[in-house]
KOLDO-810170 format. One record per residue: x, y, z of N, C-alpha, C, O in turn; residue number from 1. Coordinates in steps of 0.2 Angstrom, whole numbers, plus 2048, in hexadecimal, padded with zeros to 3 digits. Layout:
SITE n_X n_Y n_Z ca_X ca_Y ca_Z c_X c_Y c_Z o_X o_Y o_Z   i
SITE   X   Y   Z    X    Y    Z   X   Y   Z   X   Y   Z NUM
...
This chain:
SITE n_X n_Y n_Z ca_X ca_Y ca_Z c_X c_Y c_Z o_X o_Y o_Z   i
SITE 6A7 C06 8A0  6A9  C00  89D 6AA C01 895 6A6 C05 892   1
SITE 6AF BFF 892  6B1  C00  88B 6AD BFB 886 6AC BF5 888   2
SITE 6AC BFD 880  6A9  BF8  87B 6AE BF6 876 6AD BF3 871   3
SITE 6B5 BF8 878  6BA  BF6  873 6BC BEF 874 6BB BEC 879   4
SITE 6BD BEC 86E  6BF  BE5  86E 6C6 BE4 86B 6C8 BDF 869   5
SITE 6CA BE9 86C  6D1  BE9  86A 6D5 BE3 86D 6D4 BE2 873   6
SITE 6D8 BDF 869  6DC  BD9  86B 6D8 BD3 86D 6DA BCE 86F   7
SITE 6D1 BD3 86B  6CD  BCE  86D 6CB BCA 866 6CB BCD 861   8
SITE 6CA BC4 867  6C8  BBF  861 6C1 BBD 861 6BE BBB 867   9
SITE 6BD BBE 85C  6B6  BBD  85B 6B5 BB8 855 6B8 BB9 850  10
SITE 6B1 BB3 856  6AF  BAF  851 6A7 BB0 850 6A3 BB0 855  11
SITE 6A5 BB0 84A  69E  BB2  848 69B BAC 844 69E BAB 83E  12
SITE 696 BA9 846  693  BA3  842 68C BA6 83F 688 BAA 843  13
SITE 68B BA5 839  684  BA7  836 684 BAD 831 67F BAF 830  14
SITE 68A BAF 82F  68A  BB4  82A 688 BB1 823 68B BAD 820  15
SITE 682 BB3 821  67F  BB0  81A 680 BB5 815 682 BB3 80F  16
SITE 67F BBC 816  680  BC1  811 681 BC8 814 680 BC8 81A  17
SITE 681 BCD 811  682  BD3  813 67C BD6 817 67C BDB 81B  18
SITE 676 BD3 817  670  BD5  81A 66F BD1 821 66A BD2 824  19
SITE 673 BCC 822  672  BC8  828 674 BCB 82E 678 BD0 82F  20
SITE 671 BC9 834  672  BCC  83A 679 BCB 83C 67D BCF 83F  21
SITE 67B BC5 83B  682  BC3  83D 687 BC7 839 68C BC9 83D  22
SITE 686 BC9 833  68B  BCE  830 68B BD5 833 690 BD8 834  23
SITE 685 BD7 836  684  BDE  839 688 BDD 840 68C BE2 841  24
SITE 688 BD8 843  68C  BD7  849 693 BD7 848 697 BD9 84B  25
SITE 695 BD3 843  69C  BD2  841 69F BD9 83F 6A5 BDA 841  26
SITE 69B BDD 83C  69E  BE4  83A 69F BE8 840 6A4 BEB 841  27
SITE 69A BE7 845  69B  BEB  84B 6A1 BE9 84F 6A5 BED 852  28
SITE 6A2 BE2 850  6A8  BE0  853 6AE BE2 850 6B3 BE3 854  29
SITE 6AE BE2 84A  6B4  BE4  846 6B6 BEB 847 6BC BED 848  30
SITE 6B1 BEF 847  6B2  BF6  848 6B4 BF8 84F 6B8 BFD 850  31
SITE 6B3 BF3 854  6B5  BF4  85B 6BC BF1 85C 6BF BF2 861  32
SITE 6BF BEE 856  6C6  BEC  857 6C7 BE5 858 6CD BE3 859  33
SITE 6C2 BE1 857  6C3  BDA  858 6C6 BD6 852 6C6 BD8 84D  34
SITE 6CA BD1 854  6CD  BCD  84F 6C7 BC8 84D 6C5 BC4 851  35
SITE 6C5 BC8 847  6BF  BC5  845 6C0 BBF 841 6C4 BBF 83C  36
SITE 6BC BB9 843  6BC  BB3  83F 6B5 BB2 83D 6B0 BB2 841  37
SITE 6B3 BB2 837  6AC  BB1  834 6AC BAA 831 6B0 BA8 82D  38
SITE 6A7 BA6 833  6A6  B9F  830 6A1 B9F 82B 69C BA3 82B  39
SITE 6A2 B9A 826  69D  B99  821 69B B91 821 6A0 B8E 823  40
SITE 695 B90 81F  693  B89  820 697 B84 81B 699 B7E 81E  41
SITE 697 B85 815  69A  B81  810 69D B84 80A 69D B8A 80A  42
SITE 6A0 B80 806  6A3  B83  800 69F B87 7FC 6A1 B8C 7F9  43
SITE 698 B86 7FB  694  B89  7F7 693 B91 7FA 692 B95 7F6  44
SITE 693 B92 800  693  B98  803 699 B9C 804 699 BA2 807  45
SITE 69F B98 803  6A5  B9B  804 6A7 BA2 800 6A9 BA6 803  46
SITE 6A5 BA2 7FA  6A7  BA8  7F6 6A3 BAE 7F8 6A7 BB3 7F9  47
SITE 69D BAE 7FA  699  BB4  7FC 69C BB6 803 69D BBC 804  48
SITE 69D BB1 807  6A0  BB3  80E 6A7 BB6 80D 6A8 BBB 810  49
SITE 6AB BB4 809  6B2  BB6  808 6B2 BBD 805 6B6 BC2 807  50
SITE 6AD BBF 801  6AC  BC6  7FE 6AA BCA 804 6AD BD0 803  51
SITE 6A6 BC8 808  6A5  BCD  80E 6AB BCD 813 6AC BD3 815  52
SITE 6AE BC8 814  6B4  BC8  819 6B9 BCC 816 6BD BD0 81A  53
SITE 6BA BCD 810  6C0  BD1  80D 6BE BD8 80E 6C3 BDC 80E  54
SITE 6B8 BDA 810  6B6  BE1  811 6B8 BE3 818 6B8 BE9 81A  55
SITE 6BA BDE 81C  6BC  BDF  823 6C3 BDE 824 6C5 BD8 825  56
SITE 6C8 BE2 823  6CF  BE1  824 6D1 BDD 82A 6CF BDF 82F  57
SITE 6D5 BD8 828  6D7  BD3  82E 6D3 BCE 830 6D5 BC9 833  58
SITE 6CC BCE 82D  6C8  BC8  82F 6CA BC2 82B 6CC BC2 826  59
SITE 6C8 BBC 82E  6C9  BB6  82B 6C3 BB2 82A 6BF BB2 82E  60
SITE 6C2 BAE 825  6BD  BAA  824 6BF BA2 825 6C4 BA0 822  61
SITE 6BB B9E 828  6BC  B97  829 6B5 B93 828 6B0 B96 82A  62
SITE 6B6 B8D 825  6B0  B8A  824 6AE B85 82A 6B2 B82 82D  63
SITE 6A7 B85 82C  6A5  B81  831 69D B80 831 699 B85 831  64
SITE 69B B7A 830  694  B78  830 693 B76 837 695 B71 83A  65
SITE 68F B7A 83B  68E  B79  842 689 B73 843 688 B71 849  66
SITE 687 B70 83E  683  B69  840 688 B63 840 686 B5E 841  67
SITE 68F B65 83F  694  B60  83F 699 B61 845 69C B66 845  68
SITE 699 B5C 84A  69E  B5C  84F 6A5 B5C 84D 6A9 B5F 850  69
SITE 6A6 B59 847  6AD  B58  845 6AF B5F 842 6B5 B61 843  70
SITE 6AB B62 83F  6AD  B69  83C 6AD B6E 841 6B2 B72 841  71
SITE 6A9 B6E 847  6AA  B72  84C 6B1 B71 850 6B4 B76 851  72
SITE 6B2 B6B 851  6B9  B69  854 6BF B6C 850 6C3 B6F 852  73
SITE 6BE B6B 849  6C3  B6D  845 6C4 B75 845 6CA B78 845  74
SITE 6BE B78 845  6BE  B80  845 6C2 B82 84B 6C6 B87 84B  75
SITE 6C0 B80 851  6C3  B82  857 6CA B80 858 6CE B84 85C  76
SITE 6CC B7B 855  6D3  B79  855 6D7 B7E 851 6DD B81 853  77
SITE 6D4 B80 84B  6D7  B86  847 6D8 B8C 84B 6DD B90 84B  78
SITE 6D2 B8E 84F  6D2  B94  852 6D8 B94 858 6DB B99 859  79
SITE 6D8 B8F 85B  6DD  B8E  861 6E4 B8F 85E 6E9 B92 861  80
SITE 6E6 B8C 858  6EC  B8C  855 6EE B93 852 6F4 B95 853  81
SITE 6E9 B97 850  6EA  B9D  84D 6EA BA3 852 6ED BA8 851  82
SITE 6E6 BA2 857  6E4  BA8  85B 6E6 BA7 862 6E7 BAB 866  83
SITE 6E6 BA0 864  6E7  B9F  86B 6E1 B9F 870 6E0 B9A 873  84
SITE 6DE BA5 870  6D8  BA6  874 6D2 BA9 870 6D3 BAB 86A  85
SITE 6CC BA8 873  6C6  BAB  870 6C3 BAF 875 6C3 BAD 87B  86
SITE 6C0 BB4 873  6BC  BB9  878 6B5 BBA 877 6B1 BBB 87B  87
SITE 6B3 BB9 870  6AC  BBA  86E 6AA BB5 869 6AD BB3 865  88
SITE 6A3 BB2 86B  6A0  BAE  866 699 BB0 864 695 BB1 869  89
SITE 698 BB1 85E  691  BB3  85C 68E BAD 858 691 BAB 853  90
SITE 688 BAB 85A  685  BA5  857 67E BA8 854 67A BA9 858  91
SITE 67E BA8 84E  678  BAB  84A 676 BA6 845 676 BA7 83F  92
SITE 674 BA0 847  673  B9A  843 66C B98 845 66A B96 84A  93
SITE 668 B97 840  661  B94  840 65F B91 83A 660 B93 834  94
SITE 65C B8B 83A  659  B88  834 654 B83 836 654 B7F 83B  95
SITE 64F B83 832  649  B7E  832 647 B7D 82A 648 B81 826  96
SITE 646 B76 829  643  B75  822 63E B7A 820 639 B7B 824  97
SITE 63E B7C 81A  639  B81  817 632 B7E 818 62D B83 81A  98
SITE 630 B78 817  629  B76  818 627 B76 81F 621 B77 821  99
SITE 62C B77 824  62A  B77  82B 628 B7E 82D 625 B80 832 100
SITE 629 B83 828  628  B8A  82A 621 B8C 826 620 B92 825 101
SITE 61E B87 824  617  B88  820 612 B84 823 613 B80 827 102
SITE 60C B86 822  606  B83  825 606 B83 82D 608 B88 830 103
SITE 603 B7E 830  602  B7D  837 608 B7A 83A 60B B75 838 104
SITE 609 B7C 840  60E  B79  844 60D B72 846 612 B6E 846 105
SITE 607 B70 847  605  B69  849 607 B64 844 608 B5E 845 106
SITE 609 B67 83E  60B  B62  838 613 B62 838 615 B5F 833 107
SITE 616 B64 83D  61E  B64  83D 620 B5D 83D 61D B59 841 108
SITE 624 B5B 839  627  B54  839 62C B53 83E 62F B58 840 109
SITE 62D B4D 840  632  B4B  845 639 B4D 842 63D B50 846 110
SITE 63A B4C 83C  641  B4E  839 642 B55 839 647 B58 83A 111
SITE 63D B59 837  63D  B61  837 63E B63 83E 642 B68 83F 112
SITE 63B B60 843  63C  B62  84A 643 B61 84C 646 B65 84F 113
SITE 646 B5B 84A  64D  B5A  84C 652 B5E 849 656 B61 84C 114
SITE 651 B5F 842  655  B64  83F 655 B6B 842 65B B6E 843 115
SITE 650 B6E 843  64F  B74  845 653 B75 84C 656 B7A 84D 116
SITE 652 B70 850  655  B71  857 65C B6F 857 660 B72 85B 117
SITE 65E B6B 852  666  B69  852 669 B6F 84F 66F B71 852 118
SITE 667 B72 84A  66B  B77  847 66A B7E 84B 66F B82 84B 119
SITE 664 B7F 84D  663  B86  850 664 B86 857 665 B8C 85A 120
SITE 664 B80 85B  665  B80  862 66B B7C 864 670 B7F 867 121
SITE 66C B76 862  671  B72  865 678 B75 862 67D B74 866 122
SITE 678 B78 85C  67E  B7B  85A 681 B80 85F 687 B81 85F 123
SITE 67D B84 862  680  B88  867 683 B85 86D 689 B87 86F 124
SITE 680 B7F 86F  684  B7B  874 68A B78 872 68F B79 875 125
SITE 68A B76 86C  690  B73  869 696 B78 868 69C B77 86A 126
SITE 694 B7E 865  69A  B83  864 69C B86 86B 6A2 B88 86C 127
SITE 697 B87 870  699  B89  876 69E B85 87A 6A3 B87 87D 128
SITE 69C B7E 87A  6A1  B79  87D 6A8 B79 87A 6AD B79 87D 129
SITE 6A8 B7A 873  6AF  B7B  870 6B2 B81 871 6B9 B81 871 130
SITE 6AF B87 872  6B2  B8D  873 6B4 B8E 87A 6B9 B92 87B 131
SITE 6B1 B8C 87F  6B2  B8D  886 6B9 B8C 888 6BC B91 88B 132
SITE 6BD B87 886  6C4  B86  888 6C8 B8C 885 6CE B8D 888 133
SITE 6C6 B8F 87F  6CA  B94  87C 6C9 B9B 880 6CD BA0 87F 134
SITE 6C4 B9B 884  6C2  BA2  887 6C5 BA2 88E 6C2 BA2 893 135
SITE 6CC BA1 88E  6CF  BA1  894 6CF BA7 899 6CF BA7 89F 136
SITE 6CD BAD 895  6CD  BB3  899 6C5 BB5 89A 6C4 BBB 89C 137
SITE 6C1 BB0 899  6BA  BB2  899 6B8 BB4 892 6BC BB4 88D 138
SITE 6B1 BB5 891  6AF  BB7  88A 6A7 BB8 88A 6A4 BB8 88F 139
SITE 6A5 BB9 884  69E  BBA  883 69C BB6 87D 69F BB6 878 140
SITE 696 BB3 87E  693  BAF  879 68C BB2 878 688 BB3 87C 141
SITE 68A BB3 871  684  BB6  86F 680 BB2 86A 683 BB0 865 142
SITE 67A BB1 86B  676  BAE  866 670 BB2 864 66F BB7 868 143
SITE 66C BB0 85F  666  BB4  85D 660 BB0 85E 65F BAA 85C 144
SITE 65B BB4 861  654  BB1  861 64F BB5 85F 651 BBA 85B 145
SITE 649 BB4 860  643  BB8  85D 63D BB7 862 63C BB2 865 146
SITE 639 BBC 862  633  BBC  866 62E BB6 865 62A BB4 869 147
SITE 62F BB3 85F  62B  BAD  85E 62D BA7 863 629 BA2 863 148
SITE 632 BA8 867  633  BA3  86C 62E BA3 872 62E B9F 875 149
SITE 62B BA9 872  627  BAA  878 61F BAA 876 61B BA8 87A 150
SITE 61E BAD 870  617  BAE  86E 616 BAB 867 61B BAA 863 151
SITE 610 BA9 865  60F  BA6  85F 610 BAB 859 60C BB0 859 152
SITE 614 BAA 855  615  BAE  84F 613 BA9 849 617 BA5 847 153
SITE 60D BAB 846  60B  BA6  840 611 BA5 83B 614 BAA 839 154
SITE 611 B9F 839  616  B9C  834 61D B9B 837 621 B99 834 155
SITE 61F B9E 83D  625  B9D  840 626 B96 842 62C B93 842 156
SITE 620 B93 844  620  B8C  846 626 B89 84A 627 B8B 84F 157
SITE 629 B83 847  62E  B80  84B 634 B84 84D 637 B83 852 158
SITE 635 B89 849  63B  B8E  84B 639 B91 851 63E B93 855 159
SITE 633 B93 853  631  B96  859 633 B91 85F 635 B94 864 160
SITE 631 B8B 85E  633  B86  863 63A B85 864 63D B85 86A 161
SITE 63E B85 85F  645  B85  85F 648 B8B 862 64D B8A 866 162
SITE 645 B91 861  648  B97  864 646 B97 86C 64A B99 870 163
SITE 641 B94 86E  63F  B93  875 645 B8F 878 647 B90 87E 164
SITE 646 B89 875  64C  B85  877 652 B88 878 656 B87 87C 165
SITE 654 B8D 873  65A  B90  872 65A B95 878 660 B96 87B 166
SITE 655 B99 87A  655  B9D  880 656 B9A 886 65A B9C 88A 167
SITE 653 B94 887  655  B90  88D 65C B8D 88D 65F B8D 892 168
SITE 65F B8C 887  666  B8A  887 66A B8F 889 66F B8E 88C 169
SITE 669 B95 887  66D  B9B  889 66D B9B 891 673 B9D 893 170
SITE 668 B9A 894  668  B9B  89B 66C B95 89F 670 B96 8A3 171
SITE 66B B8F 89C  66F  B89  89F 677 B8A 89D 67B B89 8A1 172
SITE 678 B8D 897  67F  B8E  895 682 B93 89A 688 B93 89C 173
SITE 67E B99 89B  681  B9E  89F 682 B9B 8A6 687 B9E 8A9 174
SITE 67E B97 8A9  680  B94  8AF 686 B90 8AF 68A B91 8B4 175
SITE 687 B8C 8AA  68D  B87  8AA 693 B8B 8A9 698 B89 8AC 176
SITE 693 B90 8A5  699  B94  8A3 69B B9A 8A7 6A0 B9D 8A6 177
SITE 696 B9C 8AB  697  BA2  8AF 69D BA1 8B3 6A1 BA6 8B4 178
SITE 69F B9B 8B6  6A5  B9A  8BA 6AB B9B 8B7 6B0 B9D 8BA 179
SITE 6AB B9B 8B0  6B1  B9C  8AC 6B1 BA4 8A9 6B5 BA5 8A5 180
SITE 6AC BA8 8AC  6AC  BAF  8AA 6AA BAF 8A3 6AC BB4 89F 181
SITE 6A6 BAB 8A0  6A3  BAB  89A 69C BAC 89A 698 BA9 89E 182
SITE 69A BB2 897  693  BB4  897 68F BB1 890 692 BB1 88B 183
SITE 689 BB0 891  685  BAD  88C 67E BB1 88B 67A BB1 890 184
SITE 67D BB4 886  677  BB8  885 674 BB7 87E 677 BB5 87A 185
SITE 66D BB9 87D  66A  BB9  877 667 BC0 875 665 BC3 87A 186
SITE 667 BC1 86F  664  BC7  86C 65D BC5 869 65D BC1 865 187
SITE 658 BC8 86B  651  BC7  868 650 BCD 864 64D BD2 866 188
SITE 651 BCC 85D  650  BD2  859 649 BD2 856 646 BCC 855 189
SITE 647 BD8 854  640  BD8  850 641 BD5 849 647 BD4 847 190
SITE 63C BD5 845  63D  BD2  83F 641 BD7 83A 640 BDD 83A 191
SITE 645 BD4 836  64A  BD7  832 64A BD4 82B 649 BCD 82B 192
SITE 64A BD7 826  64A  BD4  81F 651 BD0 81E 655 BD2 819 193
SITE 652 BCB 821  658  BC7  820 656 BC1 81B 650 BC0 81A 194
SITE 65B BBE 819  65A  BB8  815 656 BB3 818 651 BB0 816 195
SITE 658 BB1 81F  654  BAC  823 64D BAF 824 648 BAA 824 196
SITE 64C BB5 825  645  BB7  827 640 BB7 821 63A BB6 822 197
SITE 643 BB7 81B  63F  BB6  815 63C BAF 814 637 BAE 810 198
SITE 63E BAB 818  63C  BA4  818 635 BA3 81C 632 B9E 81C 199
SITE 634 BA9 820  62E  BA9  824 628 BAC 820 629 BB2 81E 200
SITE 623 BA8 81F  61D  BAB  81B 61A BB1 81F 61A BB1 825 201
SITE 618 BB6 81B  615  BBC  81F 61A BC1 822 618 BC5 826 202
SITE 620 BC1 81F  625  BC6  822 623 BCD 822 624 BD1 826 203
SITE 620 BCF 81C  61D  BD6  81B 618 BD8 820 619 BDD 823 204
SITE 613 BD3 821  60E  BD5  826 612 BD5 82D 60F BDA 831 205
SITE 617 BD1 82F  61A  BD1  835 61E BD8 836 61D BDB 83B 206
SITE 621 BDA 831  625  BE1  831 620 BE7 832 621 BEB 836 207
SITE 61A BE6 82F  615  BEC  82F 612 BEC 836 611 BF1 839 208
SITE 611 BE6 839  60E  BE6  840 613 BE8 845 611 BEC 84A 209
SITE 619 BE6 844  61E  BE9  849 61F BF0 849 61F BF3 84E 210
SITE 61F BF3 843  620  BFA  843 61A BFE 846 61B C03 848 211
SITE 614 BFB 845  60E  BFE  847 60D BFE 84F 60B C03 852 212
SITE 60F BF8 852  60E  BF7  859 614 BF8 85E 613 BFA 863 213
SITE 61A BF9 85B  620  BFA  85F 620 C01 862 61E C05 85E 214
SITE 622 C02 868  622  C09  86B 626 C0E 866 624 C14 866 215
SITE 62B C0C 863  62F  C10  85F 62C C11 858 62F C15 854 216
SITE 627 C0E 857  623  C0F  850 627 C0D 84A 626 C11 845 217
SITE 62C C08 84B  630  C06  845 633 BFF 846 632 BFD 84B 218
SITE 636 BFD 841  639  BF6  841 641 BF8 843 643 BFD 841 219
SITE 644 BF3 846  64B  BF3  848 64F BF3 842 64D BF0 83D 220
SITE 655 BF7 842  65A  BF6  83D 65F BF1 83F 661 BF0 844 221
SITE 662 BEE 83A  666  BE8  83B 66D BEB 83E 670 BE8 842 222
SITE 66E BF1 83D  674  BF4  840 673 BF5 848 678 BF5 84B 223
SITE 66D BF6 84A  66B  BF6  851 66D BF0 854 66F BF0 85A 224
SITE 66B BEA 851  66D  BE4  854 674 BE3 854 677 BE0 859 225
SITE 678 BE5 84F  67F  BE5  84F 682 BE8 855 687 BE6 858 226
SITE 67F BEE 856  682  BF2  85C 681 BEF 863 685 BEF 867 227
SITE 67B BEB 863  679  BE8  869 67E BE2 86A 680 BE0 86F 228
SITE 680 BDF 864  685  BD9  864 68B BDB 867 68F BD8 86B 229
SITE 68E BE1 865  694  BE4  867 693 BE5 86F 698 BE4 872 230
SITE 68E BE8 871  68D  BE9  878 68E BE3 87C 691 BE3 881 231
SITE 68A BDE 87A  68B  BD7  87E 692 BD4 87D 693 BD0 882 232
SITE 695 BD6 878  69C  BD3  877 6A1 BD6 87B 6A6 BD3 87D 233
SITE 6A0 BDC 87D  6A5  BE1  881 6A4 BE1 888 69F BDE 88B 234
SITE 6A9 BE4 88B  6A9  BE4  893 6A3 BE9 895 6A1 BE9 89B 235
SITE 6A0 BED 891  69A  BF1  893 694 BED 895 690 BEF 899 236
SITE 694 BE6 894  68F  BE2  896 691 BDD 89B 68E BD7 89B 237
SITE 697 BDE 89E  69A  BD9  8A2 696 BD6 8A8 697 BD0 8AA 238
SITE 690 BD9 8AA  68C  BD6  8AF 686 BD3 8AC 681 BD1 8B0 239
SITE 686 BD2 8A6  67F  BCF  8A3 681 BC8 8A0 685 BC7 89C 240
SITE 67D BC3 8A2  67D  BBC  8A0 677 BB9 8A1 673 BBA 8A5 241
SITE 675 BB4 89C  66F  BB0  89C 669 BB4 89A 663 BB2 89C 242
SITE 66A BBA 897  664  BBE  895 662 BBE 88E 666 BBC 88A 243
SITE 65C BC0 88D  659  BC1  886 659 BC9 886 655 BCC 889 244
SITE 65D BCC 881  65D  BD3  880 658 BD4 87A 65A BD2 874 245
SITE 653 BD8 87B  64E  BDA  875 651 BE0 872 652 BE5 875 246
SITE 651 BDF 86B  653  BE5  867 64D BE5 861 64E BE3 85C 247
SITE 647 BE7 863  642  BE7  85F 63D BED 85F 637 BED 85E 248
SITE 640 BF3 861  63D  BF9  862 637 BF9 867 633 BFD 867 249
SITE 638 BF4 86B  633  BF4  871 62D BEF 870 628 BEF 874 250
SITE 62D BEC 86A  627  BE8  868 625 BE3 86D 61F BE2 86F 251
SITE 62A BE0 870  628  BDA  875 625 BDD 87B 622 BD8 87F 252
SITE 625 BE3 87D  621  BE5  883 61A BE6 882 616 BE7 887 253
SITE 618 BE6 87C  611  BE8  87B 60C BE2 87C 60E BDD 87A 254
SITE 606 BE3 87F  601  BDE  880 5FD BDD 879 5FB BD8 878 255
SITE 5FB BE3 876  5F8  BE3  870 5F9 BE9 86C 5F6 BEA 867 256
């Protein structure tokens, strides 16, 4: 099976800057020949996103706040008008209020819980529903999770609960969309120094622990996550759906 994406259209949500996982996946998809659309959340983030997009010849940038059904509808209307079909969707979006990532999980507010699940989980349902009619030839949807969905990671707090919901969402979407030949999978990456990860207290200790305990004795590189994204987007993974693919140098297999 080929990993070429020549002639296929991909949309990537969640590119924050050049260190983000979404950007690594976008680069991998572009190198494989995909026609690429990269979204940015708002006008404030537009310029940085456009600077990155310009480095990928032929890529296009469009604005979309995934917490808004109106903006999601508008985005996919634009995609249909410009490209007709869609083949790959990358959802690399997560957010929780900063205060919810500090202290004890038991102190999570109702509002913080709602926001974390709306932005980090429901957004996948919303964009999947909008994308599915454009995936007339089948397709691949990819989202990003983390080991904190399964085990307690200090300070990850409500985001761990949201990621658990996200992983369950992947399975339900895979069931619903499988009949349309649309695959839905998640990548569970080890800790990486992204902008989002810096919001988690104790990131340095987390990186040190992973490198010491992982079978490969190191932390994962963002480019390795990008390569896995390309694999899941391509025909090389045509028989895989509803799965959590670990890209963490083996850390998740260890008991202690």
